[in-house]
C-alpha positions, 0 to 999 in steps of 0.5 A: 360404771355405776348407774346412780340415780337421783334421790327423787327418782329412787323414791318414785320406784320405792312409791310404785313397789310399795303400791305394786304398781310393777304388777301391771302388764305382767303375766300370771306366770310372772306374778307367780313367781313374785308373790306366789300363789296364796290359795289363788285359781289360776284360771280365775280372774281375780287374785288376792293375796293378804299383805298385812295386819297392822297395830289396830287389827286392819287387814290389808289385801292386794286384788289383781285383776287379769284380761288375758292372763295379763294384769290390768288393774290392781285395788288395795283392800283394807278392812277388819273383817275377819274373812277377807275375799 
């Protein structure tokens, strides 16, 4: 039997994935499996991932904050700087 979801539920799930909210509560190991290490130092409590550079050369960076090796906060940084955090 196929589990059919309403368009509203699918839109909410897509929005969570787009904003990376599904990463909250994941351990560092689970984040590594999903996003890779991307030059992050494993013991550090802040990891950054370069997501994209848009048409205007704006960089979009994902910043994950950990407490007890679990993601507790997510931020998106948009910058025009060449050197990203």
